[in-house]
All heavy atoms as a GROMACS GRO file, in nm:
protein
  654
    1MET      N    1   4.593  14.962  24.836
    1MET     CA    2   4.731  14.941  24.862
    1MET      C    3   4.793  15.028  24.965
    1MET      O    4   4.910  15.009  25.001
    1MET     CB    5   4.813  14.968  24.725
    1MET     CG    6   4.809  14.854  24.630
    1MET     SD    7   4.942  14.871  24.514
    1MET     CE    8   4.859  14.791  24.379
    2ASN      N    9   4.718  15.130  25.013
    2ASN     CA   10   4.768  15.217  25.113
    2ASN      C   11   4.743  15.165  25.251
    2ASN      O   12   4.666  15.239  25.328
    2ASN     CB   13   4.709  15.360  25.092
    2ASN     CG   14   4.765  15.421  24.966
    2ASN    OD1   15   4.876  15.392  24.922
    2ASN    ND2   16   4.685  15.508  24.906
    3GLN      N   17   4.786  15.050  25.288
    3GLN     CA   18   4.764  14.995  25.422
    3GLN      C   19   4.867  15.063  25.514
    3GLN      O   20   4.983  15.089  25.475
    3GLN     CB   21   4.787  14.843  25.425
    3GLN     CG   22   4.684  14.770  25.333
    3GLN     CD   23   4.557  14.757  25.406
    3GLN    OE1   24   4.546  14.766  25.523
    3GLN    NE2   25   4.453  14.743  25.323
    4PRO      N   26   4.831  15.070  25.639
    4PRO     CA   27   4.936  15.129  25.736
    4PRO      C   28   5.045  15.032  25.751
    4PRO      O   29   5.020  14.905  25.760
    4PRO     CB   30   4.850  15.157  25.862
    4PRO     CG   31   4.736  15.073  25.848
    4PRO     CD   32   4.707  15.063  25.704
    5GLN      N   33   5.170  15.073  25.751
    5GLN     CA   34   5.280  14.972  25.758
    5GLN      C   35   5.323  14.947  25.903
    5GLN      O   36   5.395  14.851  25.928
    5GLN     CB   37   5.397  15.025  25.672
    5GLN     CG   38   5.373  15.023  25.529
    5GLN     CD   39   5.489  15.063  25.448
    5GLN    OE1   40   5.602  15.063  25.496
    5GLN    NE2   41   5.470  15.089  25.325
    6GLU      N   42   5.277  15.021  25.996
    6GLU     CA   43   5.305  14.998  26.136
    6GLU      C   44   5.173  14.988  26.208
    6GLU      O   45   5.093  15.076  26.200
    6GLU     CB   46   5.395  15.103  26.197
    6GLU     CG   47   5.448  15.070  26.333
    6GLU     CD   48   5.554  15.169  26.382
    6GLU    OE1   49   5.663  15.146  26.342
    6GLU    OE2   50   5.514  15.249  26.467
    7ARG      N   51   5.158  14.878  26.285
    7ARG     CA   52   5.029  14.854  26.353
    7ARG      C   53   5.059  14.846  26.501
    7ARG      O   54   5.180  14.820  26.539
    7ARG     CB   55   4.959  14.732  26.306
    7ARG     CG   56   4.918  14.750  26.151
    7ARG     CD   57   4.842  14.636  26.108
    7ARG     NE   58   4.801  14.659  25.970
    7ARG     CZ   59   4.713  14.590  25.902
    7ARG    NH1   60   4.667  14.485  25.966
    7ARG    NH2   61   4.687  14.617  25.779
    8GLN      N   62   4.961  14.845  26.585
    8GLN     CA   63   4.993  14.845  26.724
    8GLN      C   64   4.879  14.759  26.794
    8GLN      O   65   4.772  14.743  26.739
    8GLN     CB   66   4.989  14.985  26.784
    8GLN     CG   67   4.867  15.070  26.758
    8GLN     CD   68   4.893  15.210  26.804
    8GLN    OE1   69   4.987  15.250  26.860
    8GLN    NE2   70   4.797  15.300  26.775
    9TYR      N   71   4.910  14.709  26.913
    9TYR     CA   72   4.813  14.639  26.993
    9TYR      C   73   4.847  14.655  27.141
    9TYR      O   74   4.958  14.700  27.178
    9TYR     CB   75   4.816  14.493  26.962
    9TYR     CG   76   4.944  14.417  26.995
    9TYR    CD1   77   4.954  14.342  27.106
    9TYR    CD2   78   5.056  14.419  26.913
    9TYR    CE1   79   5.064  14.272  27.142
    9TYR    CE2   80   5.169  14.355  26.942
    9TYR     CZ   81   5.175  14.285  27.067
    9TYR     OH   82   5.295  14.217  27.095
   10ALA      N   83   4.754  14.624  27.227
   10ALA     CA   84   4.766  14.635  27.369
   10ALA      C   85   4.780  14.497  27.424
   10ALA      O   86   4.698  14.417  27.431
   10ALA     CB   87   4.652  14.700  27.441
   11PRO      N   88   4.912  14.466  27.484
   11PRO     CA   89   4.931  14.329  27.527
   11PRO      C   90   4.865  14.310  27.663
   11PRO      O   91   4.831  14.405  27.737
   11PRO     CB   92   5.086  14.325  27.536
   11PRO     CG   93   5.124  14.465  27.563
   11PRO     CD   94   5.029  14.542  27.484
   12PHE      N   95   4.855  14.186  27.704
   12PHE     CA   96   4.806  14.160  27.839
   12PHE      C   97   4.905  14.198  27.946
   12PHE      O   98   5.023  14.172  27.930
   12PHE     CB   99   4.772  14.005  27.850
   12PHE     CG  100   4.732  13.960  27.984
   12PHE    CD1  101   4.608  13.988  28.042
   12PHE    CD2  102   4.829  13.895  28.068
   12PHE    CE1  103   4.580  13.952  28.167
   12PHE    CE2  104   4.800  13.865  28.194
   12PHE     CZ  105   4.673  13.892  28.248
   13ILE      N  106   4.856  14.269  28.048
   13ILE     CA  107   4.943  14.308  28.157
   13ILE      C  108   4.896  14.231  28.282
   13ILE      O  109   4.782  14.248  28.335
   13ILE     CB  110   4.934  14.459  28.181
   13ILE    CG1  111   4.978  14.532  28.053
   13ILE    CG2  112   5.018  14.503  28.306
   13ILE    CD1  113   4.960  14.685  28.058
   14GLY      N  114   4.982  14.139  28.328
   14GLY     CA  115   4.943  14.057  28.438
   14GLY      C  116   4.956  14.125  28.577
   14GLY      O  117   5.038  14.221  28.583
   15PRO      N  118   4.881  14.101  28.680
   15PRO     CA  119   4.897  14.166  28.802
   15PRO      C  120   5.027  14.140  28.880
   15PRO      O  121   5.063  14.218  28.964
   15PRO     CB  122   4.771  14.113  28.882
   15PRO     CG  123   4.743  13.983  28.823
   15PRO     CD  124   4.788  13.996  28.675
   16PHE      N  125   5.098  14.036  28.842
   16PHE     CA  126   5.222  14.000  28.917
   16PHE      C  127   5.350  14.019  28.831
   16PHE      O  128   5.450  13.963  28.854
   16PHE     CB  129   5.215  13.862  28.966
   16PHE     CG  130   5.094  13.841  29.051
   16PHE    CD1  131   4.991  13.763  29.008
   16PHE    CD2  132   5.086  13.898  29.182
   16PHE    CE1  133   4.876  13.740  29.098
   16PHE    CE2  134   4.981  13.887  29.261
   16PHE     CZ  135   4.872  13.806  29.227
   17ASP      N  136   5.334  14.089  28.711
   17ASP     CA  137   5.452  14.116  28.627
   17ASP      C  138   5.552  14.190  28.706
   17ASP      O  139   5.524  14.300  28.758
   17ASP     CB  140   5.410  14.188  28.503
   17ASP     CG  141   5.343  14.098  28.405
   17ASP    OD1  142   5.342  13.974  28.421
   17ASP    OD2  143   5.281  14.156  28.306
   18PRO      N  144   5.682  14.147  28.707
   18PRO     CA  145   5.786  14.223  28.782
   18PRO      C  146   5.840  14.345  28.715
   18PRO      O  147   5.895  14.437  28.784
   18PRO     CB  148   5.895  14.120  28.802
   18PRO     CG  149   5.881  14.025  28.677
   18PRO     CD  150   5.740  14.029  28.651
   19CYS      N  151   5.818  14.362  28.585
   19CYS     CA  152   5.865  14.471  28.506
   19CYS      C  153   5.753  14.574  28.489
   19CYS      O  154   5.643  14.540  28.481
   19CYS     CB  155   5.923  14.430  28.378
   19CYS     SG  156   6.056  14.321  28.396
   20PRO      N  157   5.790  14.698  28.464
   20PRO     CA  158   5.688  14.802  28.429
   20PRO      C  159   5.615  14.766  28.303
   20PRO      O  160   5.688  14.714  28.211
   20PRO     CB  161   5.765  14.933  28.423
   20PRO     CG  162   5.910  14.908  28.435
   20PRO     CD  163   5.924  14.763  28.470
   21PRO      N  164   5.489  14.783  28.294
   21PRO     CA  165   5.413  14.738  28.178
   21PRO      C  166   5.440  14.824  28.050
   21PRO      O  167   5.463  14.944  28.065
   21PRO     CB  168   5.268  14.747  28.224
   21PRO     CG  169   5.273  14.855  28.327
   21PRO     CD  170   5.394  14.841  28.398
   22VAL      N  171   5.428  14.762  27.943
   22VAL     CA  172   5.441  14.822  27.813
   22VAL      C  173   5.290  14.825  27.765
   22VAL      O  174   5.241  14.721  27.722
   22VAL     CB  175   5.528  14.755  27.708
   22VAL    CG1  176   5.523  14.824  27.574
   22VAL    CG2  177   5.674  14.748  27.767
   23LYS      N  178   5.230  14.944  27.764
   23LYS     CA  179   5.090  14.951  27.739
   23LYS      C  180   5.057  14.937  27.590
   23LYS      O  181   4.943  14.896  27.550
   23LYS     CB  182   5.027  15.074  27.792
   23LYS     CG  183   5.038  15.084  27.942
   23LYS     CD  184   4.968  15.209  27.997
   23LYS     CE  185   4.997  15.226  28.143
   23LYS     NZ  186   4.942  15.124  28.229
   24CYS      N  187   5.148  14.970  27.494
   24CYS     CA  188   5.121  14.959  27.355
   24CYS      C  189   5.243  14.910  27.281
   24CYS      O  190   5.352  14.968  27.302
   24CYS     CB  191   5.082  15.098  27.303
   24CYS     SG  192   5.048  15.107  27.128
   25LYS      N  193   5.234  14.802  27.206
   25LYS     CA  194   5.341  14.751  27.125
   25LYS      C  195   5.314  14.763  26.984
   25LYS      O  196   5.193  14.763  26.945
   25LYS     CB  197   5.354  14.598  27.165
   25LYS     CG  198   5.412  14.577  27.296
   25LYS     CD  199   5.459  14.434  27.316
   25LYS     CE  200   5.520  14.415  27.450
   25LYS     NZ  201   5.605  14.301  27.466
   26THR      N  202   5.420  14.774  26.905
   26THR     CA  203   5.404  14.796  26.755
   26THR      C  204   5.468  14.689  26.681
   26THR      O  205   5.574  14.627  26.732
   26THR     CB  206   5.455  14.932  26.715
   26THR    OG1  207   5.594  14.946  26.746
   26THR    CG2  208   5.377  15.054  26.781
   27TYR      N  209   5.424  14.666  26.553
   27TYR     CA  210   5.491  14.578  26.471
   27TYR      C  211   5.471  14.622  26.327
   27TYR      O  212   5.380  14.701  26.297
   27TYR     CB  213   5.437  14.433  26.489
   27TYR     CG  214   5.298  14.422  26.462
   27TYR    CD1  215   5.256  14.374  26.329
   27TYR    CD2  216   5.196  14.441  26.555
   27TYR    CE1  217   5.121  14.354  26.306
   27TYR    CE2  218   5.054  14.424  26.524
   27TYR     CZ  219   5.019  14.381  26.397
   27TYR     OH  220   4.897  14.369  26.374
   28SER      N  221   5.564  14.579  26.240
   28SER     CA  222   5.564  14.624  26.096
   28SER      C  223   5.494  14.525  26.010
   28SER      O  224   5.514  14.399  26.033
   28SER     CB  225   5.708  14.646  26.059
   28SER     OG  226   5.717  14.680  25.922
   29THR      N  227   5.416  14.573  25.918
   29THR     CA  228   5.359  14.484  25.819
   29THR      C  229   5.408  14.529  25.687
   29THR      O  230   5.364  14.631  25.630
   29THR     CB  231   5.197  14.501  25.822
   29THR    OG1  232   5.163  14.626  25.813
   29THR    CG2  233   5.153  14.444  25.949
   30PRO      N  234   5.486  14.454  25.617
   30PRO     CA  235   5.538  14.490  25.490
   30PRO      C  236   5.426  14.492  25.382
   30PRO      O  237   5.338  14.416  25.388
   30PRO     CB  238   5.647  14.385  25.464
   30PRO     CG  239   5.622  14.279  25.547
   30PRO     CD  240   5.544  14.328  25.664
   31PRO      N  241   5.438  14.581  25.283
   31PRO     CA  242   5.331  14.592  25.179
   31PRO      C  243   5.309  14.463  25.103
   31PRO      O  244   5.202  14.452  25.048
   31PRO     CB  245   5.382  14.709  25.100
   31PRO     CG  246   5.520  14.752  25.139
   31PRO     CD  247   5.551  14.671  25.272
   32HIS      N  248   5.412  14.386  25.080
   32HIS     CA  249   5.397  14.269  24.994
   32HIS      C  250   5.286  14.170  25.051
   32HIS      O  251   5.241  14.088  24.975
   32HIS     CB  252   5.522  14.195  24.963
   32HIS     CG  253   5.584  14.131  25.072
   32HIS    ND1  254   5.662  14.194  25.172
   32HIS    CD2  255   5.575  14.006  25.120
   32HIS    CE1  256   5.701  14.101  25.266
   32HIS    NE2  257   5.649  13.990  25.227
   33LEU      N  258   5.247  14.182  25.180
   33LEU     CA  259   5.156  14.095  25.234
   33LEU      C  260   5.014  14.125  25.177
   33LEU      O  261   4.924  14.033  25.183
   33LEU     CB  262   5.151  14.113  25.385
   33LEU     CG  263   5.269  14.063  25.470
   33LEU    CD1  264   5.249  14.107  25.613
   33LEU    CD2  265   5.299  13.928  25.449
   34PHE      N  266   4.989  14.241  25.123
   34PHE     CA  267   4.862  14.291  25.078
   34PHE      C  268   4.845  14.290  24.927
   34PHE      O  269   4.740  14.312  24.877
   34PHE     CB  270   4.824  14.430  25.136
   34PHE     CG  271   4.838  14.431  25.281
   34PHE    CD1  272   4.946  14.488  25.341
   34PHE    CD2  273   4.738  14.377  25.370
   34PHE    CE1  274   4.957  14.501  25.478
   34PHE    CE2  275   4.754  14.379  25.506
   34PHE     CZ  276   4.866  14.444  25.560
   35ILE      N  277   4.950  14.244  24.854
   35ILE     CA  278   4.949  14.241  24.708
   35ILE      C  279   4.939  14.084  24.678
   35ILE      O  280   5.038  14.025  24.693
   35ILE     CB  281   5.055  14.307  24.642
   35ILE    CG1  282   5.059  14.456  24.679
   35ILE    CG2  283   5.053  14.288  24.495
   35ILE    CD1  284   5.174  14.538  24.619
   36THR      N  285   4.826  14.032  24.630
   36THR     CA  286   4.819  13.885  24.604
   36THR      C  287   4.889  13.847  24.476
   36THR      O  288   4.940  13.736  24.471
   36THR     CB  289   4.666  13.850  24.595
   36THR    OG1  290   4.608  13.931  24.509
   36THR    CG2  291   4.601  13.877  24.741
   37PHE      N  292   4.893  13.940  24.374
   37PHE     CA  293   4.966  13.911  24.259
   37PHE      C  294   5.021  14.040  24.201
   37PHE      O  295   4.970  14.140  24.235
   37PHE     CB  296   4.878  13.839  24.148
   37PHE     CG  297   4.761  13.920  24.109
   37PHE    CD1  298   4.766  14.000  23.995
   37PHE    CD2  299   4.644  13.928  24.186
   37PHE    CE1  300   4.657  14.082  23.958
   37PHE    CE2  301   4.538  14.000  24.140
   37PHE     CZ  302   4.542  14.075  24.030
   38GLN      N  303   5.119  14.032  24.113
   38GLN     CA  304   5.174  14.154  24.056
   38GLN      C  305   5.089  14.210  23.946
   38GLN      O  306   5.089  14.142  23.842
   38GLN     CB  307   5.314  14.127  24.012
   38GLN     CG  308   5.384  14.254  23.968
   38GLN     CD  309   5.532  14.228  23.936
   38GLN    OE1  310   5.591  14.123  23.976
   38GLN    NE2  311   5.593  14.314  23.852
   39PRO      N  312   5.020  14.322  23.964
   39PRO     CA  313   4.946  14.375  23.850
   39PRO      C  314   5.027  14.421  23.738
   39PRO      O  315   5.145  14.461  23.757
   39PRO     CB  316   4.866  14.492  23.916
   39PRO     CG  317   4.889  14.483  24.058
   39PRO     CD  318   5.010  14.398  24.086
   40MET      N  319   4.970  14.418  23.613
   40MET     CA  320   5.049  14.473  23.504
   40MET      C  321   5.058  14.629  23.518
   40MET      O  322   4.984  14.699  23.574
   40MET     CB  323   4.979  14.435  23.380
   40MET     CG  324   4.981  14.290  23.353
   40MET     SD  325   4.902  14.247  23.196
   40MET     CE  326   4.996  14.330  23.079
   41ASN      N  327   5.167  14.677  23.458
   41ASN     CA  328   5.197  14.819  23.445
   41ASN      C  329   5.199  14.900  23.571
   41ASN      O  330   5.151  15.012  23.592
   41ASN     CB  331   5.083  14.889  23.360
   41ASN     CG  332   5.087  14.830  23.220
   41ASN    OD1  333   5.193  14.795  23.158
   41ASN    ND2  334   4.965  14.818  23.162
   42LEU      N  335   5.256  14.841  23.680
   42LEU     CA  336   5.285  14.912  23.803
   42LEU      C  337   5.390  15.018  23.783
   42LEU      O  338   5.485  14.998  23.701
   42LEU     CB  339   5.340  14.814  23.909
   42LEU     CG  340   5.250  14.734  23.993
   42LEU    CD1  341   5.316  14.642  24.086
   42LEU    CD2  342   5.152  14.820  24.073
   43PRO      N  343   5.367  15.138  23.841
   43PRO     CA  344   5.473  15.240  23.826
   43PRO      C  345   5.603  15.195  23.889
   43PRO      O  346   5.611  15.102  23.976
   43PRO     CB  347   5.414  15.354  23.908
   43PRO     CG  348   5.299  15.308  23.979
   43PRO     CD  349   5.257  15.175  23.927
   44GLN      N  350   5.713  15.244  23.832
   44GLN     CA  351   5.846  15.193  23.868
   44GLN      C  352   5.936  15.316  23.908
   44GLN      O  353   5.924  15.429  23.853
   44GLN     CB  354   5.916  15.118  23.756
   44GLN     CG  355   5.844  14.993  23.720
   44GLN     CD  356   5.921  14.919  23.608
   44GLN    OE1  357   6.008  14.971  23.550
   44GLN    NE2  358   5.875  14.798  23.577
   45PHE      N  359   6.030  15.288  24.002
   45PHE     CA  360   6.130  15.382  24.038
   45PHE      C  361   6.229  15.387  23.920
   45PHE      O  362   6.246  15.292  23.844
   45PHE     CB  363   6.205  15.344  24.154
   45PHE     CG  364   6.129  15.365  24.292
   45PHE    CD1  365   6.110  15.262  24.381
   45PHE    CD2  366   6.071  15.495  24.322
   45PHE    CE1  367   6.046  15.289  24.495
   45PHE    CE2  368   6.003  15.510  24.431
   45PHE     CZ  369   5.988  15.410  24.522
   46THR      N  370   6.316  15.493  23.907
   46THR     CA  371   6.418  15.494  23.827
   46THR      C  372   6.528  15.394  23.874
   46THR      O  373   6.526  15.360  23.992
   46THR     CB  374   6.491  15.638  23.816
   46THR    OG1  375   6.545  15.660  23.953
   46THR    CG2  376   6.388  15.744  23.782
   47PRO      N  377   6.622  15.343  23.790
   47PRO     CA  378   6.712  15.242  23.831
   47PRO      C  379   6.801  15.298  23.954
   47PRO      O  380   6.832  15.217  24.050
   47PRO     CB  381   6.804  15.227  23.711
   47PRO     CG  382   6.714  15.251  23.588
   47PRO     CD  383   6.626  15.363  23.643
   48GLN      N  384   6.835  15.425  23.953
   48GLN     CA  385   6.907  15.480  24.066
   48GLN      C  386   6.828  15.477  24.190
   48GLN      O  387   6.880  15.437  24.309
   48GLN     CB  388   6.962  15.627  24.036
   48GLN     CG  389   7.065  15.632  23.926
   48GLN     CD  390   6.995  15.625  23.788
   48GLN    OE1  391   6.872  15.648  23.773
   48GLN    NE2  392   7.075  15.614  23.691
   49GLU      N  393   6.702  15.519  24.188
   49GLU     CA  394   6.618  15.509  24.308
   49GLU      C  395   6.599  15.371  24.352
   49GLU      O  396   6.588  15.345  24.467
   49GLU     CB  397   6.483  15.577  24.276
   49GLU     CG  398   6.479  15.729  24.266
   49GLU     CD  399   6.343  15.778  24.240
   49GLU    OE1  400   6.280  15.737  24.148
   49GLU    OE2  401   6.301  15.871  24.314
   50ALA      N  402   6.569  15.280  24.256
   50ALA     CA  403   6.547  15.143  24.294
   50ALA      C  404   6.659  15.086  24.365
   50ALA      O  405   6.640  15.014  24.468
   50ALA     CB  406   6.514  15.063  24.163
   51LEU      N  407   6.779  15.111  24.325
   51LEU     CA  408   6.905  15.060  24.391
   51LEU      C  409   6.912  15.117  24.535
   51LEU      O  410   6.949  15.048  24.636
   51LEU     CB  411   7.028  15.087  24.311
   51LEU     CG  412   7.058  15.000  24.193
   51LEU    CD1  413   7.165  15.051  24.106
   51LEU    CD2  414   7.073  14.852  24.229
   52ARG      N  415   6.878  15.244  24.541
   52ARG     CA  416   6.897  15.310  24.674
   52ARG      C  417   6.784  15.260  24.776
   52ARG      O  418   6.808  15.236  24.891
   52ARG     CB  419   6.884  15.460  24.661
   52ARG     CG  420   6.900  15.539  24.791
   52ARG     CD  421   6.908  15.691  24.764
   52ARG     NE  422   6.793  15.745  24.689
   52ARG     CZ  423   6.679  15.778  24.742
   52ARG    NH1  424   6.657  15.751  24.873
   52ARG    NH2  425   6.578  15.825  24.670
   53LEU      N  426   6.657  15.240  24.725
   53LEU     CA  427   6.546  15.204  24.809
   53LEU      C  428   6.529  15.050  24.830
   53LEU      O  429   6.457  15.002  24.913
   53LEU     CB  430   6.419  15.260  24.750
   53LEU     CG  431   6.419  15.410  24.751
   53LEU    CD1  432   6.300  15.469  24.681
   53LEU    CD2  433   6.429  15.472  24.882
   54GLY      N  434   6.588  14.970  24.736
   54GLY     CA  435   6.582  14.821  24.751
   54GLY      C  436   6.463  14.762  24.679
   54GLY      O  437   6.445  14.640  24.701
   55THR      N  438   6.385  14.835  24.596
   55THR     CA  439   6.278  14.772  24.524
   55THR      C  440   6.255  14.865  24.402
   55THR      O  441   6.279  14.982  24.398
   55THR     CB  442   6.148  14.759  24.610
   55THR    OG1  443   6.050  14.703  24.530
   55THR    CG2  444   6.094  14.902  24.648
   56LEU      N  445   6.207  14.796  24.291
   56LEU     CA  446   6.177  14.863  24.175
   56LEU      C  447   6.038  14.935  24.172
   56LEU      O  448   6.014  15.031  24.110
   56LEU     CB  449   6.182  14.763  24.057
   56LEU     CG  450   6.166  14.813  23.919
   56LEU    CD1  451   6.265  14.924  23.878
   56LEU    CD2  452   6.179  14.709  23.810
   57TRP      N  453   5.952  14.880  24.256
   57TRP     CA  454   5.808  14.928  24.260
   57TRP      C  455   5.779  15.005  24.377
   57TRP      O  456   5.795  14.964  24.486
   57TRP     CB  457   5.717  14.807  24.248
   57TRP     CG  458   5.735  14.744  24.116
   57TRP    CD1  459   5.694  14.771  23.995
   57TRP    CD2  460   5.807  14.614  24.098
   57TRP    NE1  461   5.727  14.676  23.898
   57TRP    CE2  462   5.806  14.587  23.960
   57TRP    CE3  463   5.884  14.531  24.184
   57TRP    CZ2  464   5.870  14.474  23.909
   57TRP    CZ3  465   5.951  14.425  24.137
   57TRP    CH2  466   5.936  14.393  23.997
   58PRO      N  467   5.723  15.130  24.364
   58PRO     CA  468   5.685  15.202  24.480
   58PRO      C  469   5.580  15.142  24.574
   58PRO      O  470   5.583  15.158  24.688
   58PRO     CB  471   5.636  15.338  24.420
   58PRO     CG  472   5.695  15.349  24.291
   58PRO     CD  473   5.706  15.208  24.238
   59ALA      N  474   5.499  15.060  24.515
   59ALA     CA  475   5.389  14.995  24.591
   59ALA      C  476   5.449  14.897  24.692
   59ALA      O  477   5.395  14.863  24.789
   59ALA     CB  478   5.294  14.916  24.502
   60LEU      N  479   5.580  14.845  24.668
   60LEU     CA  480   5.640  14.750  24.753
   60LEU      C  481   5.745  14.812  24.845
   60LEU      O  482   5.823  14.746  24.923
   60LEU     CB  483   5.708  14.639  24.670
   60LEU     CG  484   5.608  14.543  24.594
   60LEU    CD1  485   5.688  14.454  24.499
   60LEU    CD2  486   5.516  14.480  24.681
   61TYR      N  487   5.760  14.948  24.842
   61TYR     CA  488   5.865  15.008  24.922
   61TYR      C  489   5.813  15.016  25.064
   61TYR      O  490   5.698  15.065  25.091
   61TYR     CB  491   5.894  15.155  24.867
   61TYR     CG  492   5.981  15.226  24.951
   61TYR    CD1  493   6.111  15.191  24.974
   61TYR    CD2  494   5.942  15.337  25.022
   61TYR    CE1  495   6.194  15.260  25.058
   61TYR    CE2  496   6.026  15.406  25.100
   61TYR     CZ  497   6.161  15.373  25.121
   61TYR     OH  498   6.245  15.436  25.210
   62SER      N  499   5.896  14.984  25.162
   62SER     CA  500   5.870  14.986  25.295
   62SER      C  501   5.997  15.059  25.366
   62SER      O  502   6.100  14.988  25.380
   62SER     CB  503   5.837  14.854  25.354
   62SER     OG  504   5.814  14.863  25.492
   63PRO      N  505   5.983  15.177  25.416
   63PRO     CA  506   6.102  15.234  25.485
   63PRO      C  507   6.143  15.170  25.621
   63PRO      O  508   6.044  15.118  25.683
   63PRO     CB  509   6.055  15.383  25.506
   63PRO     CG  510   5.907  15.379  25.517
   63PRO     CD  511   5.864  15.263  25.423
   64TYR      N  512   6.261  15.170  25.649
   64TYR     CA  513   6.302  15.116  25.777
   64TYR      C  514   6.349  15.226  25.869
   64TYR      O  515   6.431  15.300  25.841
   64TYR     CB  516   6.425  15.018  25.759
   64TYR     CG  517   6.469  14.966  25.887
   64TYR    CD1  518   6.405  14.874  25.964
   64TYR    CD2  519   6.607  15.007  25.936
   64TYR    CE1  520   6.445  14.825  26.092
   64TYR    CE2  521   6.649  14.965  26.052
   64TYR     CZ  522   6.574  14.873  26.132
   64TYR     OH  523   6.625  14.821  26.250
   65ASN      N  524   6.264  15.240  25.978
   65ASN     CA  525   6.295  15.344  26.080
   65ASN      C  526   6.318  15.282  26.209
   65ASN      O  527   6.230  15.259  26.286
   65ASN     CB  528   6.177  15.437  26.091
   65ASN     CG  529   6.151  15.516  25.950
   65ASN    OD1  530   6.243  15.557  25.886
   65ASN    ND2  531   6.027  15.522  25.921
   66PRO      N  532   6.446  15.248  26.244
   66PRO     CA  533   6.472  15.194  26.375
   66PRO      C  534   6.436  15.291  26.497
   66PRO      O  535   6.454  15.410  26.481
   66PRO     CB  536   6.631  15.162  26.377
   66PRO     CG  537   6.681  15.262  26.274
   66PRO     CD  538   6.569  15.287  26.167
   67ARG      N  539   6.392  15.233  26.600
   67ARG     CA  540   6.351  15.319  26.715
   67ARG      C  541   6.477  15.367  26.789
   67ARG      O  542   6.487  15.474  26.831
   67ARG     CB  543   6.264  15.240  26.810
   67ARG     CG  544   6.134  15.200  26.742
   67ARG     CD  545   6.025  15.203  26.845
   67ARG     NE  546   5.895  15.157  26.780
   67ARG     CZ  547   5.820  15.234  26.717
   67ARG    NH1  548   5.843  15.354  26.702
   67ARG    NH2  549   5.707  15.181  26.664
   68HIS      N  550   6.575  15.283  26.797
   68HIS     CA  551   6.711  15.316  26.856
   68HIS      C  552   6.811  15.222  26.799
   68HIS      O  553   6.786  15.109  26.756
   68HIS     CB  554   6.710  15.302  27.006
   68HIS     CG  555   6.686  15.172  27.058
   68HIS    ND1  556   6.565  15.106  27.065
   68HIS    CD2  557   6.785  15.084  27.108
   68HIS    CE1  558   6.583  14.993  27.120
   68HIS    NE2  559   6.707  14.965  27.148
   69SER      N  560   6.934  15.265  26.803
   69SER     CA  561   7.042  15.182  26.738
   69SER      C  562   7.113  15.103  26.852
   69SER      O  563   7.111  15.144  26.964
   69SER     CB  564   7.135  15.266  26.666
   69SER     OG  565   7.217  15.347  26.752
   70TYR      N  566   7.178  14.993  26.817
   70TYR     CA  567   7.255  14.915  26.905
   70TYR      C  568   7.368  14.997  26.967
   70TYR      O  569   7.397  14.989  27.083
   70TYR     CB  570   7.313  14.794  26.838
   70TYR     CG  571   7.398  14.705  26.912
   70TYR    CD1  572   7.349  14.623  27.007
   70TYR    CD2  573   7.537  14.707  26.903
   70TYR    CE1  574   7.412  14.538  27.083
   70TYR    CE2  575   7.613  14.626  26.986
   70TYR     CZ  576   7.553  14.537  27.069
   70TYR     OH  577   7.634  14.462  27.148
   71ARG      N  578   7.429  15.086  26.888
   71ARG     CA  579   7.537  15.166  26.940
   71ARG      C  580   7.495  15.260  27.048
   71ARG      O  581   7.563  15.272  27.147
   71ARG     CB  582   7.604  15.241  26.819
   71ARG     CG  583   7.704  15.347  26.865
   71ARG     CD  584   7.786  15.407  26.759
   71ARG     NE  585   7.891  15.310  26.728
   71ARG     CZ  586   7.959  15.305  26.614
   71ARG    NH1  587   7.930  15.384  26.523
   71ARG    NH2  588   8.055  15.221  26.596
   72GLU      N  589   7.375  15.326  27.023
   72GLU     CA  590   7.327  15.413  27.124
   72GLU      C  591   7.305  15.346  27.258
   72GLU      O  592   7.320  15.390  27.369
   72GLU     CB  593   7.200  15.476  27.079
   72GLU     CG  594   7.223  15.581  26.971
   72GLU     CD  595   7.087  15.628  26.920
   72GLU    OE1  596   6.980  15.587  26.970
   72GLU    OE2  597   7.089  15.721  26.834
   73GLU      N  598   7.247  15.218  27.253
   73GLU     CA  599   7.216  15.146  27.368
   73GLU      C  600   7.342  15.104  27.442
   73GLU      O  601   7.352  15.106  27.563
   73GLU     CB  602   7.146  15.014  27.324
   73GLU     CG  603   7.090  14.930  27.437
   73GLU     CD  604   7.017  14.816  27.382
   73GLU    OE1  605   6.904  14.828  27.318
   73GLU    OE2  606   7.062  14.702  27.399
   74ASN      N  607   7.456  15.068  27.372
   74ASN     CA  608   7.568  15.028  27.438
   74ASN      C  609   7.647  15.149  27.484
   74ASN      O  610   7.729  15.132  27.583
   74ASN     CB  611   7.662  14.945  27.354
   74ASN     CG  612   7.593  14.804  27.339
   74ASN    OD1  613   7.529  14.755  27.426
   74ASN    ND2  614   7.626  14.733  27.233
   75ASP      N  615   7.637  15.255  27.422
   75ASP     CA  616   7.717  15.384  27.464
   75ASP      C  617   7.669  15.426  27.607
   75ASP      O  618   7.747  15.478  27.685
   75ASP     CB  619   7.700  15.498  27.368
   75ASP     CG  620   7.779  15.478  27.246
   75ASP    OD1  621   7.862  15.381  27.246
   75ASP    OD2  622   7.751  15.542  27.142
   76ASP      N  623   7.545  15.409  27.640
   76ASP     CA  624   7.483  15.442  27.766
   76ASP      C  625   7.542  15.360  27.879
   76ASP      O  626   7.564  15.404  27.989
   76ASP     CB  627   7.339  15.434  27.768
   76ASP     CG  628   7.280  15.539  27.684
   76ASP    OD1  629   7.344  15.640  27.647
   76ASP    OD2  630   7.157  15.525  27.642
   77ASN      N  631   7.579  15.230  27.851
   77ASN     CA  632   7.623  15.137  27.953
   77ASN      C  633   7.779  15.153  27.980
   77ASN      O  634   7.829  15.098  28.071
   77ASN     CB  635   7.598  14.992  27.910
   77ASN     CG  636   7.445  14.964  27.901
   77ASN    OD1  637   7.369  15.033  27.970
   77ASN    ND2  638   7.411  14.872  27.814
   78ASP      N  639   7.849  15.231  27.895
   78ASP     CA  640   7.994  15.241  27.916
   78ASP      C  641   8.030  15.341  28.012
   78ASP      O  642   8.137  15.362  28.058
   78ASP     CB  643   8.063  15.294  27.783
   78ASP     CG  644   8.052  15.176  27.678
   78ASP    OD1  645   8.040  15.062  27.713
   78ASP    OD2  646   8.066  15.220  27.555
   79LEU      N  647   7.931  15.415  28.074
   79LEU     CA  648   7.961  15.518  28.184
   79LEU      C  649   7.994  15.460  28.307
   79LEU      O  650   7.992  15.382  28.369
   79LEU     CB  651   7.836  15.610  28.194
   79LEU     CG  652   7.801  15.690  28.073
   79LEU    CD1  653   7.672  15.766  28.094
   79LEU    CD2  654   7.905  15.785  28.032
   0.00000   0.00000   0.00000
């Protein structure tokens, strides 16, 4: 159940691409993709933790870490 939640790959970089290449791209794989059925007696968060984290089971918890926010992106353009 301890699969990495963020994976990476190297995309094709064409010789005539007009933009600078991105050598490594990442994508998220949520944990529910690797659990084929719900096993009995899975550990559970407390009700308060479950409401805060969005799931009752720690095995299905996947944190969201944005790389940058929309506001930061637009604040730079206002100059």
